[in-house]
N, C-alpha and C positions, 0 to 999 in steps of 0.2 A: 209548500216551499220546503225543500230539504235542508238538512243541517249545513251542507256545503254552500248552498245559495245564501242562507242566513249569515254564515260566517263571512262570505264575500261581501254581502251588503253591509255588515257591521264594519269590516275593514275599510271598505270604500267610504263609509260615513266618517270613520276616524281620519282617513286621509283628507277628505274634504274639509272637515272641521279644523284639523291641525293646520292645513294650508290657509284657511280663512283667518285663523288667529295670527299666523305669521304675517300674512299680507297686511292685515290691519295694524299690527304692532310695528312692522317695518315702515309702513307708510307714515305712521304718526311719529316715529322716533328716529328715523334715519333719513338722510338726504339721498335716497336711492336713485333719484333721477339724474344726479350729477356725475355718476360714473358708469361705465359700461358694465362693470361687475354688479353694481347695485341694480341696474335695469335688468340684467340677466337673472339675478336671484329672484326679483319680483316676478318677472315673466315666467320663469320655470316653475316656481312655486304655485303661481296662479293656474298654469296649465295642468299641473299634476292634480291640483285641487279640483279643477273642472272635470278631469277624467274620473275622479272619485264621484263627483256629483252626477256625471253621466251614468255611471253604473247604478246609482240609486234611482235616477229618473227612468232608465230603461227597464228596471225591475218593476216599477210602478205602472209604466205604460209600455208593455211589451209589444203591442200591436197597434195598427192604425196609423193615421196621419202623424200623430205626435211621435210615434216610434220612428217613422221615416225621417222626420226632421231631426230627431236626436241622433240617428245613425249618420246622417249627413254632417251634423255638427261634430260628431266623433271623428269622422274622416278628416275634417278640417283641423280639428284639435291635434290629431296624430301628426299631420304635416307641420303644424306649429311646433310640436315637441321635437320633431326631427330637425327643424331649423334651429331650435334652441340648442340642441346637442351639437350641431355643426358650429354654432357660435361658441359653445363651450370649448370645442376642439381648437378653434382659432385662437381663443383667449389663452389656452394652455400653451400652444405652440409659440405665440407671441411672448408670453411671460417667460418661457424657457429660453427663447432666443435673446430676450432682453437681459435675462440673468446671465447667460453665457457671455454677452458683450460686457456687462458690468464686472464680471469676475475675471476677465482677461486682463492680464497686466503686460505691458510692453517688456521686452527682455531687459532693458536698462533698470527696470524697477525690481527685478528679481533679486532676492537677498543672496549675497555671496558668502564666502567663508568669513568667520569672525576675524576682526583685525588682530594681528599678532602684537603682543606687548613686549 
């Protein structure tokens, strides 16, 4: 195993571990199921952690039936990540639209010149 593969393995392990710590802490300390943003944070973090875990697993089992199953799981995982990114785009557009609606003031509420004394 070369230095590049070892570095990739170490970085992937770090991503998997950091994601696992976040998922556990967020699950224990936040009501993440109650909001779309909370569910998105949990899902996206878990998916990225699974991608790091995939890299470790495929390095350990690069051939055979296990590798075939892992590669299929990776394809499914990439589709899940794409769906989560589309969800993120939808949440961003919705939040921007909501913000634009909240920041719009009717013309009669616009401040005019100061009163003369």
